[in-house]
All heavy atoms as TSV, in Angstrom:
chain	resi	resn	atom	element	x	y	z
A	1	MET	N	N	-124.846	69.037	-91.339
A	1	MET	CA	C	-126.123	68.830	-90.693
A	1	MET	C	C	-127.182	68.524	-91.750
A	1	MET	O	O	-127.140	69.129	-92.829
A	1	MET	CB	C	-126.502	70.067	-89.896
A	1	MET	CG	C	-127.853	69.971	-89.235
A	1	MET	SD	S	-128.016	71.222	-87.993
A	1	MET	CE	C	-129.293	70.500	-87.050
A	2	ILE	N	N	-128.093	67.656	-91.466
A	2	ILE	CA	C	-129.143	67.252	-92.406
A	2	ILE	C	C	-130.410	68.081	-92.127
A	2	ILE	O	O	-130.830	68.195	-90.957
A	2	ILE	CB	C	-129.460	65.732	-92.254
A	2	ILE	CG1	C	-128.212	64.909	-92.548
A	2	ILE	CG2	C	-130.596	65.357	-93.182
A	2	ILE	CD1	C	-128.377	63.467	-92.211
A	3	ALA	N	N	-130.985	68.643	-93.177
A	3	ALA	CA	C	-132.250	69.423	-92.995
A	3	ALA	C	C	-133.369	68.469	-92.625
A	3	ALA	O	O	-133.418	67.325	-93.074
A	3	ALA	CB	C	-132.570	70.140	-94.288
A	4	ALA	N	N	-134.305	68.937	-91.814
A	4	ALA	CA	C	-135.376	68.104	-91.272
A	4	ALA	C	C	-136.277	67.538	-92.382
A	4	ALA	O	O	-136.844	66.484	-92.243
A	4	ALA	CB	C	-136.215	68.854	-90.282
A	5	ASP	N	N	-136.416	68.267	-93.493
A	5	ASP	CA	C	-137.320	67.787	-94.577
A	5	ASP	C	C	-136.556	66.967	-95.625
A	5	ASP	O	O	-137.160	66.513	-96.590
A	5	ASP	CB	C	-138.008	68.975	-95.239
A	5	ASP	CG	C	-137.050	69.970	-95.866
A	5	ASP	OD1	O	-135.839	69.858	-95.599
A	5	ASP	OD2	O	-137.513	70.832	-96.587
A	6	THR	N	N	-135.278	66.700	-95.435
A	6	THR	CA	C	-134.522	65.864	-96.338
A	6	THR	C	C	-134.917	64.412	-96.170
A	6	THR	O	O	-135.161	63.949	-95.074
A	6	THR	CB	C	-133.009	65.981	-95.985
A	6	THR	OG1	O	-132.628	67.327	-96.137
A	6	THR	CG2	C	-132.153	65.115	-96.904
A	7	LEU	N	N	-135.026	63.679	-97.281
A	7	LEU	CA	C	-135.369	62.266	-97.243
A	7	LEU	C	C	-134.101	61.457	-97.075
A	7	LEU	O	O	-133.100	61.688	-97.815
A	7	LEU	CB	C	-136.092	61.849	-98.492
A	7	LEU	CG	C	-137.448	62.516	-98.724
A	7	LEU	CD1	C	-138.095	61.984	-100.001
A	7	LEU	CD2	C	-138.371	62.299	-97.544
A	8	ILE	N	N	-134.102	60.550	-96.123
A	8	ILE	CA	C	-132.909	59.749	-95.845
A	8	ILE	C	C	-133.307	58.272	-95.776
A	8	ILE	O	O	-134.469	57.939	-95.523
A	8	ILE	CB	C	-132.253	60.152	-94.477
A	8	ILE	CG1	C	-133.243	60.055	-93.326
A	8	ILE	CG2	C	-131.689	61.561	-94.567
A	8	ILE	CD1	C	-132.646	60.305	-91.953
A	9	ASN	N	N	-132.333	57.395	-96.009
A	9	ASN	CA	C	-132.642	55.952	-95.979
A	9	ASN	C	C	-132.696	55.421	-94.539
A	9	ASN	O	O	-132.391	56.153	-93.582
A	9	ASN	CB	C	-131.612	55.171	-96.798
A	9	ASN	CG	C	-130.205	55.244	-96.266
A	9	ASN	OD1	O	-129.990	55.395	-95.062
A	9	ASN	ND2	N	-129.218	55.114	-97.124
A	10	GLY	N	N	-133.097	54.192	-94.377
A	10	GLY	CA	C	-133.303	53.632	-93.057
A	10	GLY	C	C	-132.031	53.548	-92.231
A	10	GLY	O	O	-132.032	53.741	-91.037
A	11	GLU	N	N	-130.900	53.260	-92.896
A	11	GLU	CA	C	-129.636	53.145	-92.176
A	11	GLU	C	C	-129.241	54.498	-91.578
A	11	GLU	O	O	-128.835	54.603	-90.434
A	11	GLU	CB	C	-128.552	52.636	-93.099
A	11	GLU	CG	C	-127.267	52.311	-92.387
A	11	GLU	CD	C	-126.270	51.625	-93.316
A	11	GLU	OE1	O	-126.667	50.933	-94.263
A	11	GLU	OE2	O	-125.062	51.802	-93.042
A	12	LEU	N	N	-129.343	55.572	-92.376
A	12	LEU	CA	C	-129.028	56.885	-91.890
A	12	LEU	C	C	-130.022	57.367	-90.845
A	12	LEU	O	O	-129.665	57.991	-89.838
A	12	LEU	CB	C	-128.928	57.899	-93.032
A	12	LEU	CG	C	-128.489	59.298	-92.669
A	12	LEU	CD1	C	-127.177	59.322	-91.885
A	12	LEU	CD2	C	-128.377	60.156	-93.928
A	13	ALA	N	N	-131.289	57.030	-91.055
A	13	ALA	CA	C	-132.351	57.373	-90.091
A	13	ALA	C	C	-132.039	56.747	-88.743
A	13	ALA	O	O	-132.154	57.405	-87.697
A	13	ALA	CB	C	-133.717	56.945	-90.593
A	14	ALA	N	N	-131.640	55.492	-88.773
A	14	ALA	CA	C	-131.296	54.781	-87.531
A	14	ALA	C	C	-130.091	55.466	-86.833
A	14	ALA	O	O	-130.104	55.680	-85.621
A	14	ALA	CB	C	-130.989	53.333	-87.818
A	15	SER	N	N	-129.105	55.794	-87.605
A	15	SER	CA	C	-127.913	56.453	-87.052
A	15	SER	C	C	-128.280	57.802	-86.406
A	15	SER	O	O	-127.806	58.098	-85.285
A	15	SER	CB	C	-126.871	56.667	-88.147
A	15	SER	OG	O	-125.776	57.361	-87.683
A	16	GLU	N	N	-129.086	58.585	-87.073
A	16	GLU	CA	C	-129.484	59.868	-86.548
A	16	GLU	C	C	-130.316	59.761	-85.267
A	16	GLU	O	O	-130.215	60.582	-84.372
A	16	GLU	CB	C	-130.261	60.678	-87.585
A	16	GLU	CG	C	-129.437	61.155	-88.741
A	16	GLU	CD	C	-128.451	62.218	-88.344
A	16	GLU	OE1	O	-128.758	63.071	-87.510
A	16	GLU	OE2	O	-127.322	62.209	-88.889
A	17	ALA	N	N	-131.149	58.685	-85.165
A	17	ALA	CA	C	-131.998	58.488	-83.982
A	17	ALA	C	C	-131.268	57.716	-82.888
A	17	ALA	O	O	-131.819	57.592	-81.774
A	17	ALA	CB	C	-133.266	57.750	-84.405
A	18	GLY	N	N	-130.103	57.208	-83.165
A	18	GLY	CA	C	-129.343	56.466	-82.156
A	18	GLY	C	C	-129.895	55.072	-81.914
A	18	GLY	O	O	-129.830	54.542	-80.788
A	19	VAL	N	N	-130.462	54.478	-82.957
A	19	VAL	CA	C	-131.001	53.103	-82.859
A	19	VAL	C	C	-130.414	52.256	-83.995
A	19	VAL	O	O	-129.721	52.784	-84.850
A	19	VAL	CB	C	-132.561	53.102	-82.915
A	19	VAL	CG1	C	-133.142	53.870	-81.758
A	19	VAL	CG2	C	-133.066	53.665	-84.249
A	20	VAL	N	N	-130.748	50.977	-83.998
A	20	VAL	CA	C	-130.290	50.119	-85.097
A	20	VAL	C	C	-131.330	50.128	-86.202
A	20	VAL	O	O	-132.498	50.446	-85.956
A	20	VAL	CB	C	-130.060	48.668	-84.570
A	20	VAL	CG1	C	-128.932	48.641	-83.561
A	20	VAL	CG2	C	-131.320	48.071	-83.999
A	21	PRO	N	N	-130.945	49.820	-87.447
A	21	PRO	CA	C	-131.898	49.829	-88.570
A	21	PRO	C	C	-133.137	48.971	-88.339
A	21	PRO	O	O	-134.234	49.334	-88.796
A	21	PRO	CB	C	-131.072	49.327	-89.742
A	21	PRO	CG	C	-129.673	49.769	-89.409
A	21	PRO	CD	C	-129.567	49.593	-87.928
A	22	ALA	N	N	-133.015	47.878	-87.611
A	22	ALA	CA	C	-134.197	47.059	-87.305
A	22	ALA	C	C	-135.254	47.808	-86.520
A	22	ALA	O	O	-136.435	47.549	-86.650
A	22	ALA	CB	C	-133.738	45.785	-86.554
A	23	THR	N	N	-134.825	48.760	-85.720
A	23	THR	CA	C	-135.787	49.579	-84.944
A	23	THR	C	C	-136.601	50.449	-85.870
A	23	THR	O	O	-137.804	50.604	-85.699
A	23	THR	CB	C	-135.029	50.443	-83.911
A	23	THR	OG1	O	-134.305	49.585	-83.041
A	23	THR	CG2	C	-135.993	51.319	-83.108
A	24	ILE	N	N	-135.968	51.019	-86.896
A	24	ILE	CA	C	-136.681	51.818	-87.877
A	24	ILE	C	C	-137.729	50.950	-88.559
A	24	ILE	O	O	-138.899	51.358	-88.688
A	24	ILE	CB	C	-135.698	52.449	-88.900
A	24	ILE	CG1	C	-134.687	53.363	-88.232
A	24	ILE	CG2	C	-136.485	53.157	-90.024
A	24	ILE	CD1	C	-135.270	54.564	-87.555
A	25	ARG	N	N	-137.342	49.744	-88.953
A	25	ARG	CA	C	-138.329	48.835	-89.591
A	25	ARG	C	C	-139.448	48.476	-88.649
A	25	ARG	O	O	-140.614	48.408	-89.039
A	25	ARG	CB	C	-137.600	47.572	-90.082
A	25	ARG	CG	C	-136.593	47.858	-91.206
A	25	ARG	CD	C	-136.074	46.610	-91.855
A	25	ARG	NE	N	-135.321	45.747	-90.920
A	25	ARG	CZ	C	-134.009	45.849	-90.694
A	25	ARG	NH1	N	-133.287	46.790	-91.323
A	25	ARG	NH2	N	-133.409	45.013	-89.861
A	26	LYS	N	N	-139.144	48.299	-87.375
A	26	LYS	CA	C	-140.168	47.980	-86.371
A	26	LYS	C	C	-141.134	49.155	-86.199
A	26	LYS	O	O	-142.352	48.935	-86.090
A	26	LYS	CB	C	-139.479	47.594	-85.054
A	26	LYS	CG	C	-140.421	47.095	-83.992
A	26	LYS	CD	C	-140.999	45.755	-84.434
A	26	LYS	CE	C	-141.599	45.031	-83.281
A	26	LYS	NZ	N	-142.144	43.726	-83.696
A	27	TRP	N	N	-140.584	50.368	-86.129
A	27	TRP	CA	C	-141.466	51.546	-85.998
A	27	TRP	C	C	-142.431	51.641	-87.200
A	27	TRP	O	O	-143.572	51.998	-87.022
A	27	TRP	CB	C	-140.639	52.802	-85.887
A	27	TRP	CG	C	-139.904	52.958	-84.585
A	27	TRP	CD1	C	-140.098	52.233	-83.444
A	27	TRP	CD2	C	-138.842	53.865	-84.317
A	27	TRP	NE1	N	-139.233	52.660	-82.469
A	27	TRP	CE2	C	-138.448	53.642	-82.976
A	27	TRP	CE3	C	-138.204	54.844	-85.042
A	27	TRP	CZ2	C	-137.436	54.398	-82.362
A	27	TRP	CZ3	C	-137.187	55.559	-84.457
A	27	TRP	CH2	C	-136.828	55.344	-83.125
A	28	VAL	N	N	-141.960	51.304	-88.387
A	28	VAL	CA	C	-142.799	51.296	-89.568
A	28	VAL	C	C	-143.849	50.228	-89.420
A	28	VAL	O	O	-145.068	50.469	-89.649
A	28	VAL	CB	C	-141.976	51.086	-90.869
A	28	VAL	CG1	C	-142.876	50.850	-92.082
A	28	VAL	CG2	C	-141.079	52.259	-91.093
A	29	GLN	N	N	-143.461	49.038	-89.015
A	29	GLN	CA	C	-144.390	47.902	-88.843
A	29	GLN	C	C	-145.472	48.234	-87.834
A	29	GLN	O	O	-146.647	47.890	-87.996
A	29	GLN	CB	C	-143.622	46.671	-88.381
A	29	GLN	CG	C	-144.438	45.436	-88.196
A	29	GLN	CD	C	-143.618	44.265	-87.670
A	29	GLN	OE1	O	-142.612	44.473	-86.990
A	29	GLN	NE2	N	-144.052	43.081	-88.012
A	30	LEU	N	N	-145.106	48.943	-86.765
A	30	LEU	CA	C	-146.068	49.280	-85.697
A	30	LEU	C	C	-146.878	50.541	-86.019
A	30	LEU	O	O	-147.767	50.886	-85.289
A	30	LEU	CB	C	-145.322	49.502	-84.395
A	30	LEU	CG	C	-144.641	48.257	-83.789
A	30	LEU	CD1	C	-143.794	48.642	-82.576
A	30	LEU	CD2	C	-145.701	47.198	-83.422
A	31	GLY	N	N	-146.568	51.226	-87.127
A	31	GLY	CA	C	-147.288	52.394	-87.513
A	31	GLY	C	C	-146.825	53.675	-86.873
A	31	GLY	O	O	-147.472	54.695	-86.954
A	32	HIS	N	N	-145.670	53.677	-86.222
A	32	HIS	CA	C	-145.138	54.878	-85.575
A	32	HIS	C	C	-144.343	55.770	-86.554
A	32	HIS	O	O	-144.087	56.904	-86.250
A	32	HIS	CB	C	-144.200	54.497	-84.411
A	32	HIS	CG	C	-144.879	53.670	-83.389
A	32	HIS	ND1	N	-146.060	54.030	-82.766
A	32	HIS	CD2	C	-144.538	52.445	-82.845
A	32	HIS	CE1	C	-146.414	53.111	-81.897
A	32	HIS	NE2	N	-145.507	52.145	-81.935
A	33	LEU	N	N	-143.971	55.176	-87.691
A	33	LEU	CA	C	-143.193	55.910	-88.698
A	33	LEU	C	C	-143.679	55.467	-90.062
A	33	LEU	O	O	-143.866	54.254	-90.295
A	33	LEU	CB	C	-141.701	55.593	-88.522
A	33	LEU	CG	C	-140.734	56.193	-89.514
A	33	LEU	CD1	C	-140.731	57.716	-89.408
A	33	LEU	CD2	C	-139.342	55.661	-89.242
A	34	ALA	N	N	-143.865	56.416	-90.952
A	34	ALA	CA	C	-144.310	56.091	-92.319
A	34	ALA	C	C	-143.243	56.564	-93.304
A	34	ALA	O	O	-142.726	57.641	-93.194
A	34	ALA	CB	C	-145.628	56.791	-92.635
A	35	PRO	N	N	-142.919	55.714	-94.288
A	35	PRO	CA	C	-141.952	56.125	-95.316
A	35	PRO	C	C	-142.545	57.324	-96.071
A	35	PRO	O	O	-143.732	57.435	-96.290
A	35	PRO	CB	C	-141.852	54.913	-96.236
A	35	PRO	CG	C	-142.385	53.764	-95.448
A	35	PRO	CD	C	-143.370	54.322	-94.484
A	36	ALA	N	N	-141.659	58.224	-96.506
A	36	ALA	CA	C	-142.070	59.399	-97.237
A	36	ALA	C	C	-141.772	59.251	-98.727
A	36	ALA	O	O	-142.119	60.118	-99.528
A	36	ALA	CB	C	-141.373	60.650	-96.687
A	37	GLY	N	N	-141.068	58.202	-99.107
A	37	GLY	CA	C	-140.720	57.986	-100.494
A	37	GLY	C	C	-139.900	56.722	-100.665
A	37	GLY	O	O	-139.703	55.964	-99.697
A	38	ARG	N	N	-139.450	56.498	-101.885
A	38	ARG	CA	C	-138.630	55.358	-102.220
A	38	ARG	C	C	-137.499	55.790	-103.162
A	38	ARG	O	O	-137.677	56.689	-103.969
A	38	ARG	CB	C	-139.408	54.265	-102.917
A	38	ARG	CG	C	-140.446	53.596	-102.045
A	38	ARG	CD	C	-141.116	52.480	-102.857
A	38	ARG	NE	N	-140.353	51.269	-102.757
A	38	ARG	CZ	C	-140.565	50.306	-101.856
A	38	ARG	NH1	N	-141.538	50.449	-100.986
A	38	ARG	NH2	N	-139.826	49.230	-101.816
A	39	ARG	N	N	-136.384	55.098	-103.053
A	39	ARG	CA	C	-135.298	55.203	-104.046
A	39	ARG	C	C	-134.948	53.766	-104.381
A	39	ARG	O	O	-134.340	53.077	-103.611
A	39	ARG	CB	C	-134.095	55.935	-103.454
A	39	ARG	CG	C	-132.981	56.071	-104.499
A	39	ARG	CD	C	-131.787	56.876	-103.994
A	39	ARG	NE	N	-132.163	58.181	-103.565
A	39	ARG	CZ	C	-131.804	58.706	-102.386
A	39	ARG	NH1	N	-131.065	58.051	-101.531
A	39	ARG	NH2	N	-132.170	59.914	-102.046
A	40	GLY	N	N	-135.426	53.337	-105.533
A	40	GLY	CA	C	-135.293	51.925	-105.886
A	40	GLY	C	C	-136.114	51.105	-104.895
A	40	GLY	O	O	-137.301	51.375	-104.719
A	41	ARG	N	N	-135.475	50.131	-104.248
A	41	ARG	CA	C	-136.156	49.316	-103.255
A	41	ARG	C	C	-136.095	49.934	-101.878
A	41	ARG	O	O	-136.792	49.475	-100.938
A	41	ARG	CB	C	-135.542	47.924	-103.225
A	41	ARG	CG	C	-135.839	47.127	-104.470
A	41	ARG	CD	C	-135.175	45.778	-104.467
A	41	ARG	NE	N	-135.428	45.057	-103.233
A	41	ARG	CZ	C	-134.795	43.981	-102.850
A	41	ARG	NH1	N	-133.816	43.498	-103.567
A	41	ARG	NH2	N	-135.104	43.394	-101.705
A	42	ALA	N	N	-135.228	50.912	-101.672
A	42	ALA	CA	C	-135.016	51.501	-100.331
A	42	ALA	C	C	-136.143	52.452	-99.958
A	42	ALA	O	O	-136.539	53.305	-100.758
A	42	ALA	CB	C	-133.687	52.229	-100.299
A	43	LEU	N	N	-136.660	52.302	-98.751
A	43	LEU	CA	C	-137.623	53.280	-98.214
A	43	LEU	C	C	-136.878	54.505	-97.731
A	43	LEU	O	O	-135.793	54.401	-97.170
A	43	LEU	CB	C	-138.417	52.640	-97.087
A	43	LEU	CG	C	-139.278	51.442	-97.473
A	43	LEU	CD1	C	-139.881	50.827	-96.221
A	43	LEU	CD2	C	-140.349	51.825	-98.477
A	44	LEU	N	N	-137.498	55.650	-97.909
A	44	LEU	CA	C	-136.906	56.899	-97.451
A	44	LEU	C	C	-137.790	57.551	-96.421
A	44	LEU	O	O	-139.029	57.426	-96.490
A	44	LEU	CB	C	-136.729	57.851	-98.640
A	44	LEU	CG	C	-135.835	57.346	-99.768
A	44	LEU	CD1	C	-135.845	58.338	-100.935
A	44	LEU	CD2	C	-134.425	57.081	-99.288
A	45	TYR	N	N	-137.220	58.243	-95.465
A	45	TYR	CA	C	-137.934	58.840	-94.360
A	45	TYR	C	C	-137.547	60.288	-94.202
A	45	TYR	O	O	-136.429	60.666	-94.471
A	45	TYR	CB	C	-137.578	58.121	-93.059
A	45	TYR	CG	C	-137.791	56.643	-93.175
A	45	TYR	CD1	C	-136.740	55.766	-93.512
A	45	TYR	CD2	C	-139.046	56.059	-92.957
A	45	TYR	CE1	C	-136.926	54.407	-93.622
A	45	TYR	CE2	C	-139.248	54.681	-93.089
A	45	TYR	CZ	C	-138.177	53.876	-93.422
A	45	TYR	OH	O	-138.353	52.537	-93.558
A	46	ARG	N	N	-138.479	61.105	-93.708
A	46	ARG	CA	C	-138.180	62.494	-93.323
A	46	ARG	C	C	-137.540	62.429	-91.961
A	46	ARG	O	O	-138.032	61.764	-91.030
A	46	ARG	CB	C	-139.449	63.316	-93.234
A	46	ARG	CG	C	-140.018	63.712	-94.570
A	46	ARG	CD	C	-141.184	64.682	-94.384
A	46	ARG	NE	N	-141.898	64.814	-95.609
A	46	ARG	CZ	C	-142.880	64.000	-96.010
A	46	ARG	NH1	N	-143.313	63.064	-95.238
A	46	ARG	NH2	N	-143.465	64.196	-97.172
A	47	LEU	N	N	-136.467	63.163	-91.762
A	47	LEU	CA	C	-135.759	63.175	-90.497
A	47	LEU	C	C	-136.674	63.624	-89.360
A	47	LEU	O	O	-136.640	63.042	-88.272
A	47	LEU	CB	C	-134.524	64.082	-90.600
A	47	LEU	CG	C	-133.546	64.013	-89.435
A	47	LEU	CD1	C	-133.071	62.591	-89.160
A	47	LEU	CD2	C	-132.366	64.925	-89.681
A	48	GLU	N	N	-137.503	64.615	-89.634
A	48	GLU	CA	C	-138.404	65.085	-88.573
A	48	GLU	C	C	-139.365	63.999	-88.138
A	48	GLU	O	O	-139.715	63.863	-86.966
A	48	GLU	CB	C	-139.168	66.339	-89.008
A	48	GLU	CG	C	-140.056	66.125	-90.227
A	48	GLU	CD	C	-140.647	67.384	-90.772
A	48	GLU	OE1	O	-141.606	67.911	-90.184
A	48	GLU	OE2	O	-140.126	67.870	-91.776
A	49	ASP	N	N	-139.807	63.115	-89.077
A	49	ASP	CA	C	-140.676	61.996	-88.750
A	49	ASP	C	C	-139.960	60.949	-87.916
A	49	ASP	O	O	-140.523	60.343	-87.015
A	49	ASP	CB	C	-141.262	61.344	-90.005
A	49	ASP	CG	C	-142.170	62.275	-90.796
A	49	ASP	OD1	O	-142.650	63.280	-90.234
A	49	ASP	OD2	O	-142.411	61.987	-91.983
A	50	VAL	N	N	-138.686	60.733	-88.271
A	50	VAL	CA	C	-137.880	59.762	-87.494
A	50	VAL	C	C	-137.725	60.238	-86.039
A	50	VAL	O	O	-137.901	59.465	-85.115
A	50	VAL	CB	C	-136.479	59.589	-88.147
A	50	VAL	CG1	C	-135.559	58.750	-87.291
A	50	VAL	CG2	C	-136.638	58.984	-89.552
A	51	PHE	N	N	-137.419	61.528	-85.902
A	51	PHE	CA	C	-137.288	62.047	-84.509
A	51	PHE	C	C	-138.613	61.996	-83.753
A	51	PHE	O	O	-138.635	61.723	-82.558
A	51	PHE	CB	C	-136.749	63.476	-84.518
A	51	PHE	CG	C	-135.303	63.538	-84.923
A	51	PHE	CD1	C	-134.824	64.626	-85.620
A	51	PHE	CD2	C	-134.405	62.554	-84.595
A	51	PHE	CE1	C	-133.471	64.736	-85.966
A	51	PHE	CE2	C	-133.058	62.618	-84.948
A	51	PHE	CZ	C	-132.594	63.698	-85.637
A	52	ALA	N	N	-139.736	62.244	-84.400
A	52	ALA	CA	C	-141.028	62.148	-83.767
A	52	ALA	C	C	-141.318	60.719	-83.323
A	52	ALA	O	O	-141.790	60.492	-82.208
A	52	ALA	CB	C	-142.145	62.639	-84.714
A	53	ALA	N	N	-140.962	59.745	-84.153
A	53	ALA	CA	C	-141.148	58.356	-83.793
A	53	ALA	C	C	-140.252	57.966	-82.610
A	53	ALA	O	O	-140.647	57.233	-81.706
A	53	ALA	CB	C	-140.866	57.438	-85.004
A	54	GLU	N	N	-139.026	58.502	-82.618
A	54	GLU	CA	C	-138.101	58.214	-81.520
A	54	GLU	C	C	-138.605	58.795	-80.216
A	54	GLU	O	O	-138.586	58.140	-79.168
A	54	GLU	CB	C	-136.714	58.809	-81.894
A	54	GLU	CG	C	-135.593	58.328	-80.995
A	54	GLU	CD	C	-135.331	59.307	-79.852
A	54	GLU	OE1	O	-135.763	60.462	-79.925
A	54	GLU	OE2	O	-134.751	58.878	-78.854
A	55	ARG	N	N	-139.148	60.027	-80.254
A	55	ARG	CA	C	-139.700	60.611	-79.050
A	55	ARG	C	C	-140.903	59.841	-78.561
A	55	ARG	O	O	-141.062	59.612	-77.349
A	55	ARG	CB	C	-140.087	62.090	-79.320
A	55	ARG	CG	C	-138.902	63.022	-79.363
A	55	ARG	CD	C	-139.367	64.486	-79.372
A	55	ARG	NE	N	-140.282	64.810	-80.447
A	55	ARG	CZ	C	-139.919	65.172	-81.683
A	55	ARG	NH1	N	-138.654	65.263	-81.993
A	55	ARG	NH2	N	-140.829	65.429	-82.587
A	56	ALA	N	N	-141.748	59.383	-79.454
A	56	ALA	CA	C	-142.934	58.598	-79.109
A	56	ALA	C	C	-142.520	57.275	-78.466
A	56	ALA	O	O	-143.124	56.843	-77.492
A	56	ALA	CB	C	-143.794	58.345	-80.314
A	57	ALA	N	N	-141.455	56.686	-78.976
A	57	ALA	CA	C	-140.976	55.405	-78.382
A	57	ALA	C	C	-140.470	55.621	-76.971
A	57	ALA	O	O	-140.679	54.739	-76.117
A	57	ALA	CB	C	-139.847	54.820	-79.277
A	58	ARG	N	N	-139.873	56.731	-76.698
A	58	ARG	CA	C	-139.361	57.021	-75.345
A	58	ARG	C	C	-140.531	57.304	-74.383
A	58	ARG	O	O	-140.375	57.138	-73.179
A	58	ARG	CB	C	-138.422	58.222	-75.354
A	58	ARG	CG	C	-137.132	57.943	-75.999
A	58	ARG	CD	C	-136.265	59.199	-75.983
A	58	ARG	NE	N	-135.088	59.027	-76.801
A	58	ARG	CZ	C	-133.882	58.852	-76.256
A	58	ARG	NH1	N	-133.721	58.872	-74.947
A	58	ARG	NH2	N	-132.834	58.697	-77.018
A	59	ARG	N	N	-141.658	57.791	-74.885
A	59	ARG	CA	C	-142.788	58.148	-74.037
A	59	ARG	C	C	-143.641	56.944	-73.631
A	59	ARG	O	O	-144.463	57.067	-72.761
A	59	ARG	CB	C	-143.724	59.131	-74.814
A	59	ARG	CG	C	-143.320	60.538	-74.731
A	59	ARG	CD	C	-144.464	61.454	-75.115
A	59	ARG	NE	N	-145.036	61.093	-76.376
A	59	ARG	CZ	C	-144.715	61.642	-77.545
A	59	ARG	NH1	N	-143.776	62.547	-77.609
A	59	ARG	NH2	N	-145.300	61.248	-78.678
A	60	ARG	N	N	-143.481	55.794	-74.253
A	60	ARG	CA	C	-144.337	54.650	-73.949
A	60	ARG	C	C	-143.712	53.850	-72.817
A	60	ARG	O	O	-142.967	52.924	-73.038
A	60	ARG	CB	C	-144.500	53.785	-75.183
A	60	ARG	CG	C	-145.304	54.450	-76.284
A	60	ARG	CD	C	-145.658	53.527	-77.400
A	60	ARG	NE	N	-144.474	52.890	-77.994
A	60	ARG	CZ	C	-143.812	53.358	-79.016
A	60	ARG	NH1	N	-144.164	54.471	-79.581
A	60	ARG	NH2	N	-142.769	52.718	-79.506
A	61	PRO	N	N	-144.067	54.149	-71.565
A	61	PRO	CA	C	-143.480	53.410	-70.434
A	61	PRO	C	C	-143.965	51.969	-70.418
A	61	PRO	O	O	-145.109	51.669	-70.735
A	61	PRO	CB	C	-143.997	54.170	-69.214
A	61	PRO	CG	C	-145.194	54.863	-69.664
A	61	PRO	CD	C	-145.004	55.167	-71.130
A	62	GLY	N	N	-143.025	51.068	-70.075
A	62	GLY	CA	C	-143.359	49.672	-69.935
A	62	GLY	C	C	-143.411	48.914	-71.243
A	62	GLY	O	O	-143.542	47.706	-71.233
A	63	GLU	N	N	-143.241	49.579	-72.373
A	63	GLU	CA	C	-143.232	48.908	-73.641
A	63	GLU	C	C	-141.799	48.777	-74.140
A	63	GLU	O	O	-140.918	49.512	-73.683
A	63	GLU	CB	C	-144.061	49.664	-74.704
A	63	GLU	CG	C	-145.528	49.638	-74.440
A	63	GLU	CD	C	-146.287	50.304	-75.577
A	63	GLU	OE1	O	-145.758	50.407	-76.686
A	63	GLU	OE2	O	-147.429	50.692	-75.339
A	64	ASP	N	N	-141.570	47.909	-75.107
A	64	ASP	CA	C	-140.264	47.783	-75.738
A	64	ASP	C	C	-139.905	49.131	-76.333
A	64	ASP	O	O	-140.695	49.715	-77.052
A	64	ASP	CB	C	-140.364	46.705	-76.831
A	64	ASP	CG	C	-139.039	46.415	-77.460
A	64	ASP	OD1	O	-138.187	47.316	-77.514
A	64	ASP	OD2	O	-138.850	45.299	-77.924
A	65	ASN	N	N	-138.747	49.637	-75.992
A	65	ASN	CA	C	-138.355	50.986	-76.476
A	65	ASN	C	C	-137.686	50.986	-77.820
A	65	ASN	O	O	-137.138	51.989	-78.246
A	65	ASN	CB	C	-137.475	51.684	-75.429
A	65	ASN	CG	C	-136.123	51.040	-75.312
A	65	ASN	OD1	O	-135.764	50.110	-76.022
A	65	ASN	ND2	N	-135.327	51.529	-74.389
A	66	GLY	N	N	-137.771	49.878	-78.580
A	66	GLY	CA	C	-137.187	49.830	-79.889
A	66	GLY	C	C	-135.742	49.402	-79.883
A	66	GLY	O	O	-135.140	49.230	-80.936
A	67	ARG	N	N	-135.179	49.234	-78.696
A	67	ARG	CA	C	-133.789	48.779	-78.612
A	67	ARG	C	C	-133.701	47.422	-77.962
A	67	ARG	O	O	-132.657	46.965	-77.558
A	67	ARG	CB	C	-132.987	49.795	-77.816
A	67	ARG	CG	C	-132.907	51.138	-78.480
A	67	ARG	CD	C	-132.091	52.094	-77.716
A	67	ARG	NE	N	-132.177	53.398	-78.363
A	67	ARG	CZ	C	-131.740	54.496	-77.857
A	67	ARG	NH1	N	-131.176	54.498	-76.679
A	67	ARG	NH2	N	-131.823	55.648	-78.498
A	68	GLY	N	N	-134.873	46.756	-77.894
A	68	GLY	CA	C	-134.878	45.423	-77.310
A	68	GLY	C	C	-134.889	45.392	-75.813
A	68	GLY	O	O	-134.648	44.381	-75.218
A	69	MET	N	N	-135.110	46.538	-75.192
A	69	MET	CA	C	-135.101	46.637	-73.736
A	69	MET	C	C	-136.365	47.333	-73.258
A	69	MET	O	O	-136.912	48.188	-73.965
A	69	MET	CB	C	-133.904	47.427	-73.243
A	69	MET	CG	C	-132.578	46.864	-73.683
A	69	MET	SD	S	-131.218	47.922	-73.150
A	69	MET	CE	C	-131.409	49.309	-74.257
A	70	THR	N	N	-136.807	47.030	-72.077
A	70	THR	CA	C	-137.873	47.798	-71.474
A	70	THR	C	C	-137.300	48.691	-70.400
A	70	THR	O	O	-136.264	48.361	-69.799
A	70	THR	CB	C	-138.955	46.879	-70.844
A	70	THR	OG1	O	-138.316	45.985	-69.941
A	70	THR	CG2	C	-139.696	46.102	-71.895
A	71	PRO	N	N	-137.864	49.836	-70.197
A	71	PRO	CA	C	-137.347	50.762	-69.178
A	71	PRO	C	C	-137.361	50.138	-67.790
A	71	PRO	O	O	-138.264	49.374	-67.440
A	71	PRO	CB	C	-138.284	51.966	-69.218
A	71	PRO	CG	C	-139.018	51.839	-70.509
A	71	PRO	CD	C	-139.014	50.400	-70.858
A	72	ALA	N	N	-136.350	50.453	-66.994
A	72	ALA	CA	C	-136.315	49.965	-65.604
A	72	ALA	C	C	-137.301	50.708	-64.770
A	72	ALA	O	O	-137.582	51.875	-65.002
A	72	ALA	CB	C	-134.896	50.148	-65.054
A	73	GLY	N	N	-137.833	50.063	-63.782
A	73	GLY	CA	C	-138.724	50.803	-62.895
A	73	GLY	C	C	-139.906	50.075	-62.559
A	73	GLY	O	O	-140.838	49.747	-62.454
């Protein structure tokens, strides 16, 4: 298990949130997620921030949910 304050790269962040890495980049672009550091060229994220961004994406009805789909309804 990964501690919530551990810094992880975008690929692992995406895996933990159940999305593709492009979604993590989109959340950063939209301001829903901010990198917490860098390792070389790779951006690093706090797991707790990734989960907060994922919850926020689920709460926005009628908007793109980060997976290229809009909620039905």
